C-alpha positions in Angstrom: -0.9 -52.6 -2.4 0.7 -49.2 -3.8 4.2 -47.8 -2.4 6.8 -45.2 -3.2 7.9 -47.0 -6.2 4.8 -47.8 -7.9 2.0 -45.5 -6.4 -1.6 -45.9 -7.3 -3.6 -43.6 -9.4 -6.8 -44.9 -10.0 -8.9 -42.1 -11.4 -12.3 -43.1 -9.9 -11.1 -43.7 -6.6 -9.3 -40.1 -6.4 -12.5 -38.5 -7.9 -14.5 -40.3 -5.1 -12.1 -38.5 -2.4 -12.4 -35.5 -4.2 -15.9 -35.2 -4.1 -16.6 -36.8 -0.3 -14.3 -33.3 0.9 -15.9 -31.2 -1.0 -19.7 -32.6 0.2 -17.9 -32.6 3.9 -17.0 -28.5 3.5 -19.6 -27.2 1.5 -17.0 -26.5 -1.3 -18.8 -25.4 -4.5 -15.4 -25.8 -6.5 -12.2 -27.2 -6.9 -9.8 -27.7 -8.8 -6.7 -31.0 -8.3 -3.5 -31.5 -9.9 -0.8 -34.5 -9.2 2.0 -34.7 -10.9 4.6 -37.8 -10.3 7.6 -37.5 -11.3 7.7 -35.5 -15.1 4.4 -36.6 -15.4 0.9 -35.1 -14.7 -0.7 -38.0 -13.8 -4.2 -36.4 -12.6 -5.7 -33.0 -13.2 -9.8 -32.0 -13.2 -11.9 -29.5 -12.4 -14.6 -30.2 -10.1 -18.2 -28.6 -9.2 -19.0 -25.2 -9.9 -17.2 -21.8 -9.8 -19.9 -19.7 -8.0 -22.8 -21.8 -5.7 -26.0 -21.9 -7.8 -24.8 -21.4 -10.9 -23.6 -23.9 -13.9 -20.2 -22.4 -15.0 -18.5 -25.4 -13.8 -14.8 -25.3 -12.7 -11.9 -26.3 -15.4 -8.1 -27.1 -14.7 -7.1 -23.8 -15.8 -9.7 -21.6 -13.4 -8.0 -19.1 -11.3 -7.9 -19.1 -7.6 -6.0 -17.2 -5.4 -3.1 -19.5 -4.4 -2.6 -17.1 -1.0 0.5 -18.0 1.3 2.1 -20.4 -1.2 2.9 -17.3 -3.4 6.0 -17.3 -0.4 7.6 -20.1 -2.3 8.2 -18.2 -5.5 9.4 -15.2 -3.6 12.5 -17.7 -2.1 12.7 -18.8 -5.3 13.5 -15.8 -6.8 15.8 -14.7 -4.1 17.6 -18.4 -4.5 17.9 -17.2 -8.5 19.6 -14.0 -7.1 21.8 -16.2 -4.6 23.1 -18.2 -8.0 23.1 -14.7 -9.8 25.5 -13.7 -7.0 23.0 -10.5 -6.6 22.0 -11.6 -3.4 22.7 -13.8 -0.7 20.3 -15.4 2.1 22.5 -14.0 4.9 22.9 -10.6 3.3 21.7 -7.7 6.0 18.4 -6.6 5.3 19.4 -3.1 4.7 21.8 -3.9 2.0 18.7 -3.9 -0.4 16.4 -2.0 1.7 18.4 1.0 3.6 15.4 2.3 5.5 14.2 -0.8 6.8 14.0 -0.8 10.6 13.2 -2.8 13.4 12.1 -1.7 16.7 14.2 -4.3 18.8 18.0 -2.9 18.4 18.8 -6.1 18.5 16.9 -7.3 15.8 17.5 -4.3 13.7 21.0 -4.4 13.8 21.3 -8.0 12.8 18.1 -8.9 10.5 18.8 -10.7 7.1 17.0 -12.1 4.2 16.9 -15.3 5.8 15.5 -14.1 9.3 12.8 -12.4 6.6 11.6 -15.5 5.0 11.8 -18.2 8.1 9.7 -16.0 9.9 12.0 -15.4 12.7 12.1 -11.5 13.3 10.6 -11.9 17.1 7.8 -9.9 15.4 4.3 -11.1 15.0 1.7 -10.7 12.1 0.3 -7.4 12.4 -1.8 -8.0 9.3 -4.1 -5.2 9.9 -1.1 -2.8 8.6 -1.5 -4.3 5.1 -5.6 -6.0 5.2 -8.0 -3.5 4.2 -5.6 -1.2 4.4 -4.8 2.0 2.0 -1.3 2.0 2.6 1.2 1.5 -0.2 4.3 -0.8 0.4 7.3 0.9 1.6 4.8 2.8 4.0 4.0 -0.6 5.5 7.8 -1.2 6.0 8.4 2.0 7.7 5.2 1.7 9.8 6.1 -2.2 11.1 9.9 -0.8 12.3 7.4 1.0 15.0 5.6 -2.0 16.7 7.0 -3.6 19.4 8.2 -7.5 18.8 6.3 -10.2 20.6 9.3 -12.6 21.2 12.9 -12.2 20.7 15.1 -12.1 18.0 15.4 -15.9 16.3 14.1 -17.7 19.0 10.5 -18.4 18.3 9.0 -19.4 15.0 6.6 -15.3 14.2 4.4 -16.1 11.0 4.5 -12.5 9.5 3.4 -11.5 5.9 5.2 -7.8 5.9 8.3 -9.6 6.3 7.5 -11.5 2.9 6.5 -7.9 1.5 10.4 -6.9 2.4 11.8 -9.8 0.7 10.1 -9.1 -2.0 11.0 -5.5 -2.4 14.2 -6.5 -2.0 14.3 -8.5 -4.9 13.1 -5.5 -6.7 15.8 -3.6 -6.0 18.6 -6.2 -6.1 17.4 -7.3 -10.0 16.6 -3.2 -11.1 13.2 -4.1 -11.1 10.1 -4.8 -9.1 9.2 -8.2 -7.9 6.5 -9.1 -10.2 8.6 -8.3 -13.1 11.5 -10.7 -11.9 9.0 -13.3 -11.1 7.8 -13.3 -14.7 10.5 -12.9 -16.7 12.6 -15.9 -14.4 9.5 -18.3 -13.3 6.4 -17.8 -14.9 7.5 -17.3 -18.4 10.3 -20.3 -18.3 7.8 -22.3 -16.7 4.8 -21.8 -19.4 2.6 -20.3 -16.7 0.5 -18.8 -19.1 -2.6 -18.1 -17.1 -1.3 -17.0 -13.4 -1.4 -13.3 -12.5 0.0 -10.8 -9.7 -3.5 -9.2 -8.8 -7.1 -8.9 -8.6 -7.1 -6.3 -11.4 -5.6 -8.8 -14.0 -8.5 -11.7 -12.5 -10.9 -9.3 -13.4 -10.2 -9.5 -16.6 -9.8 -13.2 -17.0 -13.1 -15.1 -18.1 -12.2 -18.6 -16.1 -11.8 -17.6 -12.6 -13.9 -18.8 -9.6 -15.7 -17.1 -7.5 -14.8 -16.7 -3.3 -17.2 -17.7 -1.0 -17.2 -17.8 3.1 -20.1 -18.9 5.3 -21.8 -17.0 7.3 -22.8 -18.2 10.9 -25.5 -20.2 9.8 -23.1 -22.3 7.7 -24.7 -20.8 4.8 -22.4 -19.9 1.6 -22.0 -16.2 0.4 -20.2 -14.8 -1.8 -17.4 -12.4 -1.6 -15.0 -9.9 -3.3 -11.7 -10.9 -4.6 -9.0 -9.5 -1.8 -6.9 -6.9 -3.8 -3.4 -8.0 -2.4 -1.4 -5.6 -4.5 0.3 -4.0 -1.1 1.9 -7.4 0.4 1.8 -8.9 -3.1 5.2 -11.1 -2.3 3.3 -13.0 0.3 0.4 -14.0 -1.1 -1.0 -12.5 -4.3 -0.8 -15.0 -7.2 -3.5 -16.7 -9.2 -3.2 -19.5 -10.8 -4.9 -22.4 -12.2 -4.2 -26.0 -11.3 -2.9 -26.8 -14.2 -0.2 -23.6 -14.9 0.4 -25.5 -11.0 1.7 -29.0 -12.0 4.2 -26.9 -13.9 5.9 -25.3 -10.7 5.2 -28.6 -8.9 7.3 -30.6 -11.3 10.0 -27.9 -11.1 10.0 -28.4 -7.0 10.4 -32.6 -7.7 13.1 -31.8 -10.4 16.9 -30.6 -10.1 16.6 -26.8 -11.1 15.4 -27.2 -14.7 12.5 -27.1 -17.0 12.1 -28.2 -20.3 15.5 -28.9 -20.7 16.7 -25.0 -19.2 18.1 -24.7 -15.9 16.4 -22.2 -14.0 18.0 -22.6 -10.7 21.2 -24.7 -9.4 20.3 -28.0 -7.6 22.0 -26.6 -4.8 19.8 -23.6 -4.5 16.6 -25.9 -5.1 17.3 -28.4 -2.4 18.2 -25.4 0.2 14.8 -24.0 -0.4 13.4 -27.5 1.1 15.5 -28.0 3.7 14.4 -27.2 7.4 15.8 -23.7 9.0 13.3 -22.7 12.1 11.7 -24.9 14.3 7.9 -24.8 14.7 6.4 -25.7 17.8 3.3 -28.8 18.0 0.9 -27.7 20.7 -2.4 -29.9 21.7 -3.9 -28.2 18.6 -1.7 -29.1 16.4 -1.3 -32.6 17.5 -5.0 -33.5 17.1 -5.1 -31.5 13.6 -1.7 -33.8 12.7 -1.9 -37.2 14.1 0.5 -38.4 11.9 2.9 -35.5 12.3 5.7 -36.1 15.1 8.2 -32.7 13.9 7.4 -29.6 12.3 9.6 -27.1 10.8 9.6 -23.9 8.2 11.9 -23.8 5.3 12.6 -21.3 3.3 8.8 -20.4 1.4 7.9 -24.1 2.4 6.6 -25.9 5.6 8.2 -29.2 6.3 6.9 -32.0 8.2 7.2 -36.0 8.5 3.7 -37.7 7.4 3.5 -41.1 8.3 7.7 -41.3 8.4 7.9 -39.6 4.8 9.2 -36.0 4.6 6.2 -33.8 3.3 7.4 -30.0 1.8 3.9 -27.9 2.2 2.3 -24.6 2.2 -1.1 -23.5 2.2 -2.8 -20.2 1.6 -6.1 -18.3 2.5 -7.5 -15.2 1.6 -11.0 -14.3 1.5 -13.1 -16.6 0.2 -10.4 -18.5 -1.1 -7.8 -21.9 0.0 -5.1 -23.5 -1.4 -2.4 -26.3 -0.7 0.4 -27.2 -2.5 2.6 -30.7 -1.1 5.3 -32.3 -2.2 6.7 -35.9 -1.3 10.0 -36.0 -2.4 11.0 -39.6 -1.7 8.1 -40.6 -4.1 8.4 -37.7 -6.4 4.9 -37.0 -5.9 3.6 -33.4 -5.9 -0.5 -32.5 -4.5 -2.3 -29.6 -6.0 -5.6 -28.3 -4.3 -7.8 -25.2 -4.7 -11.3 -24.7 -3.3 -13.7 -21.5 -3.4 -14.9 -21.5 0.1 -12.0 -19.4 2.7 -11.3 -20.7 6.1 -11.8 -24.1 5.2 -10.0 -27.6 6.4 -11.0 -28.9 3.3 -7.8 -29.0 1.4 -5.6 -30.6 3.9 -8.2 -33.3 4.4 -8.3 -34.1 1.0 -4.5 -33.6 1.0 -4.2 -36.4 3.3 -6.9 -38.5 2.0 -5.4 -38.7 -1.6 -2.0 -39.2 0.1 -2.8 -42.1 2.1 -4.8 -44.0 -1.2 -1.8 -43.2 -3.6 0.8 -44.3 -1.2 -0.8 -47.1 0.3 -0.2 -45.7 4.1 -2.5 -46.5 6.6 -6.3 -44.8 6.4 -8.0 -42.6 8.5 -11.5 -40.6 7.8 -10.0 -37.2 7.2 -13.0 -35.5 7.0 -14.6 -37.0 10.0 -11.6 -35.7 12.3 -11.3 -32.7 10.7 -15.4 -32.2 10.9 -15.1 -32.8 14.5 -12.4 -30.7 15.5 -13.7 -27.7 13.4 -16.9 -28.0 15.5 -14.9 -28.4 18.8 -13.7 -24.6 18.2 -16.4 -23.4 17.2 -18.2 -24.5 20.3 -14.8 -23.6 22.5 -15.1 -19.9 20.6 -19.1 -19.7 21.7 -17.7 -20.9 25.2 -15.6 -17.9 25.4 -18.3 -15.2 23.9 -20.8 -16.6 26.7 -18.3 -16.6 29.9 -17.4 -13.1 28.5 -21.2 -11.9 28.3 -21.5 -13.6 31.6 -19.0 -11.4 33.2 -21.0 -8.6 31.7 -22.6 -5.9 34.1 -25.8 -5.2 33.4 -27.7 -1.8 33.6 -24.5 0.0 33.9 -23.9 3.6 31.5 -21.2 5.0 29.8 -19.2 7.6 31.8 -19.6 10.5 29.4 -22.6 11.2 27.0 -22.2 9.7 23.5 -20.2 12.5 21.6 -17.2 12.7 23.8 -16.1 9.7 22.7 -16.3 10.9 19.1 -12.9 11.8 17.1 -9.9 11.2 15.7 -7.7 8.2 17.5 -4.3 7.4 16.8 -1.6 4.8 16.5 2.0 5.5 15.5 2.0 2.1 13.7 -1.8 2.0 12.9 -2.8 5.4 12.1 -5.8 6.9 12.4 -9.3 5.3 13.8 -12.2 7.6 13.7 -15.4 7.4 16.3 -18.3 9.0 15.1 -22.6 9.2 15.6 -24.5 7.6 13.1 -27.9 7.6 14.1 -27.4 8.1 17.7 -24.9 5.4 18.2 -21.5 5.6 18.1 -19.1 3.9 15.3 -15.5 2.9 14.7 -14.5 3.5 11.2 -11.3 2.4 10.4 -9.5 1.0 7.1 -12.2 -1.4 5.5 -13.7 -1.8 9.2 -17.1 0.0 9.8 -18.1 -1.2 13.2 -21.2 -0.3 15.2 -20.8 0.0 18.9 -23.2 -1.8 20.8 -22.9 -0.8 24.8 -21.9 -3.8 26.9 -20.6 -2.2 30.1 -19.1 1.3 31.9 -16.9 2.2 29.0 -16.8 -0.8 27.2 -19.0 -1.7 24.2 -19.3 -4.6 21.8 -18.4 -4.5 18.0 -20.2 -7.2 16.0 -19.6 -7.2 12.7 -21.6 -11.0 11.0 -20.6 -10.5 7.3 -16.7 -11.7 6.5 -14.3 -10.3 7.9 -16.1 -11.2 10.6 -15.8 -9.4 14.1 -17.1 -9.6 17.9 -14.7 -8.0 20.3 -15.2 -5.6 22.9 -13.7 -2.0 22.2 -12.7 -0.7 25.5 -12.4 3.4 26.0 -10.4 4.6 29.2 -10.2 8.3 30.8 -7.5 10.9 32.1 -7.2 12.4 35.4 -9.9 14.9 34.1 -12.8 12.5 33.3 -12.0 12.9 29.1 -11.9 10.2 26.8 -8.3 9.2 26.4 -7.2 5.7 24.6 -9.4 3.0 23.0 -8.5 -0.5 22.4 -10.0 -1.9 19.4 -9.1 -4.9 17.9 -6.4 -5.5 20.4 -4.5 -2.3 19.1 -4.5 0.9 21.8 -5.1 3.9 20.1 -4.5 7.4 21.8 -7.1 10.4 21.6 -6.1 13.0 19.4 -6.4 16.6 21.0 -8.2 19.1 19.1 -5.7 21.6 17.8 -6.5 25.4 19.3 -9.1 27.1 17.6 -11.1 23.9 16.2 
């Protein structure tokens, strides 16, 4: 029976677990690395880089690692804390003078620690960066215009833009850029020679995976790599599993690598120490039945798994998933990269690998997660059916189609434009080009099956004069711009 002191790394058994998880979730390609102490005990590529083609995944194949990038960003801050150039509880404006939040309490007190523990009270607002032409500074200025979702420091509210702010602060404190600091102080010392920060770099690499998404019939289709330059510190690193084994070895150690100290042991331990409680609702309990408590550290999630402390983070962006997990008591680290987005495969496989390696009670994670995913999909379809059942048939819009056209503005989100194309209304905003189908009254349905998929109602309202006044699209209320005199 394996144990913490004598884990089992039966290669054939581990191969079978990887292949079973890939088959269960229709993953064409994956790369898996396992580290025990200082040793890489398992490192393999599986499947193909692109569905329907023969080019096989290798341990060096580049994948987008998404939000597992966040731990690199917090490690950079920890290094600057060691250098005396930052402190976790520095006011953000010490490093970014223009940074603001709309809640006066948060604005007056927000620190670097608040940014990276997701406790500013501001919810995600990912549409400020996703598919947006806004640069980093403009995104940070606009997040200061949105209303908070919860009170400051009361609730864990995951927010990529706050990690962008942390990355910009790293650049300011180090006298360079987030990318330059990470390259010099993390990637180069660890020997992560294949890792890079931008899709622009990936496109020059011959050994790279192709992102895939599933359409509504669950057929795989390729999608472009998503450019994340404008929110890079939150999730833009691309890497192969081999390079990530070096990152995991570093995190399982004492802050040294290959005999050189990169970070103090105290700062490394702090990165893995819980900072903010993460609530566990019914859904979380269903997906994590072997977990009792969940919290967030500094760029890492922390929870129990079968009574063991697990430090981990997932990543996901268009067509890609990643999961990096550490079991410190066993000096064990697991890396899983997959070229399909919106899939539970990395978490199911991670659990299966840990159960087998450490001799923990066995569970069929693939079946459990398949059933939970099917249940979630059924619930979404039920909500859509309930929505459609409330539709008032045989109604007409209050105004002629041309009355709805024009520019609609929102202080943080900028301008959305409604136009007529072949007699039908269309909303154009950032990367979204959404044809509108009349639903009822002044409400329309925006439906788009290609990723990023959309199935949302778009509601217009009229003012007292009967003129179109506002538009709510993707949950954001835009005000129609008044034409200038003479237009």
